[in-house]
N, C-alpha and C positions, 0 to 999 in steps of 0.2 A: 426777859432781859433785852428787848429787843429795841435797841435806841430812835428817840424820837430823829424825823427827819425831814428836811424842808420840802413843800410843795413841787419845787421841780425834778424832784425825784420822781415824783409818782406820772409826773409829764413826758420824763424820759422813756421812762418802762413801758410808756404804754402801749407803745406799736408790736411789744411783745408779748403783751398781759396774755395772750390766747396762743395755745401752740397749732395753728393752720400748718398744715402739709398737706403732700404732694396726692394722700390719699382722698381727702378735701377735696381739692383740684382735680383731680379724673373724676370725682363722684360727678360737677355738676358740669365736667365738660362732655359727657357723652351724653348722647341722644337712642333712642332704642326705636325699632318698627314700631308705630303706634299709628292710628289712623283708620281708614272707612274697609269694612271688610274687603270690597275688592282688592285694595292697596296690599293691604296683610297677606291676602290670597296670593299675591303676586310677589311677596316678598318685599314690599316695595321699590321695585323697578320700574320707576314712571318718569322718570326723566324726561324723558323725548316723547311721552305719551301726552300727557296732561288730560283733561276732562273730567277728573276726579277732585273733590275737594284736597284730601291729601296729601295729592300729585301737585296740589301746590304748593304745600311744605317745602317739597324737593326744588321743584322750577316752579319759580310765580309765573313764567309765560303760560303756565298749563291752562289758567284759566281761560283764555281766549281760545282755546281750541273748541269750548264749551258752544255749541248751537243756539243753544237755550240757557233763561237762567234756572238755576238749580239751587238745590239746599239738601241738605244729609245731617243726621243724627245718627251717632254710633255708645254700642253699647259692648260690653267686652265681658271675660270671664277671666282672671288672671289665674293659672294656678302655680306654685312654685313648689320644687320637690328640693331639699338638700339633702346629699350624702357627705358627716362629716366625719376625720380622720385626726384626732391628737393623741401623737405618741402614741400609747399600747389602745387606747380608746374610739369608738367609733359611736356613730349615730347618726338618725335622719332626721329630717324635719319635714310636712305639708303643711300648705297652706292655700286658700283659696278666694277669689273675689270677685264680686260684681262693680263695673262700674262706668262713666261718663266719660268715655274717652278722646270723643271729636264730638264737634257739630259746627257746620259754618253754613254760608248761601256765597253766591257769586252771580251777579245783577249782569247781565250780557246788553249792551246797547249797540245795535246795527248803524252803522253812517248812512245816512238818505242819500249823503252824496256821492254818486257812483266817480265821478270824478277823480276822489280824494283817495290817496295811496292806503291811509288809514279806513280798511274794513269795519273794525267797530271796537268799541273799546269793554271792558268787562274791572268791575268794582266789584270786592267781595271784604268778607269779613269772616275769621275762623276762632276758633278755639281747637288745640291739641295738646293729647298728655305727649310730653317727650320723655320725660323718665318716669318709672314707678319704685319706689323706694321702700315698698313694705316687704318685708323678711324678717325671723324667726328660727332661732336655733339653738341649742343647746348641747356642748360634750362635754366628755370628761375622762383625764387622762393622768399618770404619773408624769411628771415632768424629770426624767433622767438626765438632764443635761446643767442639773446646778442650778437652775432658773428659777427661782424665788420671785413674788411679787415685791419682796424684799430690795428686789434691784432695781425696779422702778423708782421706788422710793430713795434711793440711795444716788442712783444715776442724775435727779437732779439737785441735793443736796451737797457735794463733794463741791469743795470752793468756794459755799456761801458761808457768810458768817455765822455764828450760834445764836447773836441777839436781832439776826435778822429772818428766821424759823423760827424764832419762840413769841411767845406771849410773854408781856408786862405782868408785873408782880399784880395782882387781885386783877387781872384783863380774863375776864370769860373766854372758852373757847371759840364761841359765836364770833364774837369782837376779833377774838386775834383771827382767826380765818380771814373774814373779809376784809380788815386793815391790811394783814399782811398783803394778800393779792394786791389789794389800790396800791399799797406803797414800792413793792417788791413786785410784782409781777407772778405768772403762775408758777414759774420754777418755785421761786420760793415759798410758796403755795402750796407744793407739791410734800417739798421736803419740811415744813409745820407739819403736814399729816403724820408723815414716818418719823416725824422726833418725838409729837407728840402721846404714838400708838403705840412708843415704846419698839419701833421694828427699827429705828439709828439708835447710835449711842453714840455721842461725839468722844471724840480721841481726850480732847481735856476741857471741862465743863467752865470757860472760860469766852468771853465775847469775841474775841476775834478767833473763836475756832474752828476752822472752816476742813475738817478731815473728819469722815464719820465711818461707823462699821455697823455690820447688820449682827442683831440679837437674832435673826434667822439662821441658823445653820444646819449642815449637811447634802446632803445630793440629788434627792427624792422626793417629787413634791407633790401631792393631791391635789388637781387642779379643777375645779369645773368651773365652767365659762359657758356665762346665759350672753347673748346678745338678739339684741329685739329692736328694729327700727321700721317709721313709718310715713309715709308723703310723698311727695312727688314733685317734680317739674316741669311747668307747664308755660302753654305761650295763648294768647292774644295775637292775630295777624291782619293786617292792614296789606289788602291787596288789589294794586291794579296793574292794567295790561292790556294793552290792543296785540292786532292783528294788522300788520302792514303785509300788505299786498295779499296774493295769494297765497305765500309759500310762508310769512316767517312772524315769531309772537316773539315778543317781547314783556320785559314785566318785573313788577319791583315790590317787593314784600318791608314793611315796616311793623318789627316784630317786640313786643312787653313783655317780660319772663319774669315769671316768679318761681321762686323755692319756697316750699315746706316741708321740713326733713326733723325727725326728731328721732334721737338713740340713744338707747337705754343698755347699759353691760353690768354685769355682775358677776366677779369672781370668789368662789370660793376655795380656800387653801388651808390646808393641814396636812403637820407631818410630825412621827414619833422620834426626830430625827435626834439622837446623842447630841448632849450639847446646845440645842438649841431655847433660847428662853421662852421666844413665841409660837406658839405651836400654829395657833387658825389666827386666818387671817378674813376677813370679808370688806371688798371692796366695790363700789357702786358707784356708777358714771351716770349721767344724765346730761345728755346731748338739746336743745331747742335751738334751732337755724329757721332763719327769714330772710331771704332776697329779694331783689328786683332787679332788672336788666331791661338792656335794649338791645337791638341787632337786626340788621338788615339783609338783604338777597336781592340778588339781583340775577335774572334768568335771560335764555332765546331758547327758541325750539325752531328750526328750519325744515321746512320738506327738499327732501332731495329729488324727491318723483313721487310720482302719488304711493308710493309701497313704504319708501324708506325715510327715515326721520333722524333726525341727529340735534341732541340737547347740548345746553352748557350753562352752568350754574356756578353762584358764587356766595357762598356765603360766610357774612363777615364774621369776626370777634365778638362774642356777646360780654356785653362789660356789665360786671353786677356790683352792687354795692350789697353787704350780706351783714345782719346781725345774727348774735349767738348769745347763748342765757345757757348756764352746764350748771349742777346739783350734785354735790358729791356725798357718800358714807363711808365710813370705814371704821368696822369693829375688828378686835383683836384680843386674843386671849392669851396670858403668857403662865407662868409657871413659876412661880417664887417659892422655894424652899418644901415643895408639893403641890403647895395650895394654886388652883386655878383663878387669877385674876382677869376678870374683863374691863378692855376700856373702848369706850364707844365714843368717836366723836362725829355725831349727828351737828352738824351747824346751823340746819333749815334756813339755809341763807342761798340767794341765787344770783350767780355771779353775773351779771349783765357787762357786756365785753364791748368794745369799740369798734364801731363798723368800719369794715375792712373793703379792699375794692379786689375784682378777681376779673382778671381777661380769659377768656377760655381762646384756644385757637380757630380760627378761621377756617373753612372747606370750600373745595373744589369740584364739583361735580359733572364729568361729560358721561351721555348718553347716548345709547345707537336704540331705533326699533324698527322693525318692520312688519307693515301694515298686508295681511292676506287679503282684500277687499274687505267682504265682509264675513268672512269662516272667523278669523280669530286673527293671532298677533305673538310676536315673540319681543321681550325687550331684555335690555339692559345695560346695568348704569355700574359707572368704578366711580367712587369719591376719596380723595387722599384730605388727612386731615394731618396737622405736625402739630403735634401735642407739646412738643419740647417749646414752644411757640406762648405756652400757658405762662402766665404772670399773676401772681399778686403786686397790688401796688400801696402807696409808691414803689417802686423798685427802687430807690434812694435810703426806705429804711433796713439797717442791717439784717435784722431778722428775716424779711422778706427775699432782701438780696443773696441771701443762704439759700432757703427754699428755693426760689427760680431757680440758682444755677443746679441746685439738684435735681430739678425737672428737667432743665435743658441735657443732663447729663447722663439721668436714666430713662427719659421721655423720647418717643420717635416720632416720624412719620408712619403713620397708620393707613392701609388700604381698606377699602371694602367694595366688595363684590355683592351684586344682587343681579339675579336673571329671572324672566317671569314670563309666562306664555299663558293666553288666554283661547277656547275655543268655543265659538259660540254655533249651537245647534238651534234656529229660530229661537223663542225666547227665553232658551236658557243658554247659561255662559259655566266652560269647564275651567278652572284654573288650576295654576302648580306654580311654585317658585324655590330659589332656595337662594341661600343667603354667608355670607362669610366675612367675619371683621376680624380683622388684624387687633391682637394686644397695644395699646398703648406703650407698655412698659418693651425695652430695650430685651429685657428679662421675663420672656414669655411662660419660664417655669412659674415666674412667683404672679400673672394674671396672662392667665390664658389666652388663646382665641377664641371665638365664637363662631359654632356653626348651627344654619338653621332651614327649614324646610316650613313650607307651606301648601295647604289645599284651599279652595273655596269653590263656591257654588253661586252661581246669579240666577234670578230671574227677573224678567221686564214684564209690565202689566202695562205699559205705555207711559205715561208718565211717569207712573209708580214705578220702582225697581226694591225689590228684595236681594242683599247679596249676604252669606253666614261665609265666614272662613275661619281655618284651622293652620295657626304656626306652631311650630316647634325651636326652641333653643337651646343649647348646650354650651357653658365654659367649667373651665376648670381655677378655681382662684386657691390662694394665699390669703387667709384675714388674719393679721399678724394683731395678737392681741394686745401690746401697747405698744407706742410710736418709740421708748426707751427704755432700757433694761429688761423687762419682759418681756422681750421681740419675737418669742417663739410665735408659731403662726398654722391655726388649723386649717387643714387640708378641703377644700369643699368643694363639689363638684356638683353644679348648681342645673340645674334643667328647669325651665319658664316653658307654659303653655297656654294657648290662648284661643278662645274658642271666640270670636268677632261678629256681631250679627249689627247691618246697616239698612237703615229705611232711608231712600232716596227720592229727589221730587224735582222735577222737572216741572220750573214755574212759569 
């Protein structure tokens, strides 16, 4: 019953063809404490110190603190444990994996002209993993909020014409699924799934009908939800810095970012409610995301005296271009006259969406450090990132403008505190640290603050250094099942633990 439309309708709907939202923006705006074992052993409090390849990722002036050229490579073992609660259902999950999360080198060039203010120059290249997206869990509970997955499809369908969410006569489900997305967008496509699976019922079987009811009735729904994601956010950096006089260091990083993220979700819902035509639903979604971006960093470190140092750095926003592909599967079982009838919509279609732009917020970091001669040091970093400056672009697009307004309303200026210390006993270094990261959300009951601590150990063989660190972080957050309709959330207590090993070389 779908009417044929001119191509300009497809062009007008391209910008809102896929529902990017605040969750995607926050995911790609956050960074974790990754890097060398020395860096992680002190919880990343390195903004005024330098002299470490990962310290350069906080303050680019830090590479000029090296007295000799330096290189490092880092392996880590990440363990994730989740405790999940969904209505009356509880579960837990755990996972562990090894990964290469840092490598880089800085090359120091001393200025032989003793009368010059520029004492040395440093050039460096580095790879750093910014975020790890590997996560998997499942939970089952009885939804007593009268919320069925039917509400997801119903939310998209209300107000849409029936002829714009249904197939033409003789048109296959696969072609209709693809064409509706191309012509009308993501929302119509989701309504099509609900209509063809008998979850939705039009008030009137006519083309211009825009009102729908649900064939799923009742107040209690047994729901099992599975979540699995893989991928990471990383960056390659080119660093240039210089020591000016005896007390000042200045630096610049030019960063190339990349995103690789895959997510799969599966919801299985059953009910035996009186008056419910559809009693079983299975809804699967796959998302594949790739992205590339650019940012820059400026930094300075100053020696107040031989013991006291201060640092200041600025991270620009990261400007991303992001592309996404999705797949979907929907199966239902309905009871008609005492007979169970199965309806499966498996289009085997990969939805390829237009590239969109995302601007993540910039960040300022102020740092202080006190050096106790050759014995040790203590360091403190404070960072401020204004998440409500996160933007989808172009901002003139009505859908993106609405999402940007949601982010401006719900996100906030978030602070991060990091403190770390190191104590040296001849060739051995003992390290420890603590960090606190505020939630980017104004309502931190939805996405909580992060607390973490770390310990580390290093041994110097002269030109070769071996370091090991352990760090642990915990955060509570709510994983909303869907952005519309079935918006109930699983409550997750997430704990991440890392063992990190670094080999450092003075060149």
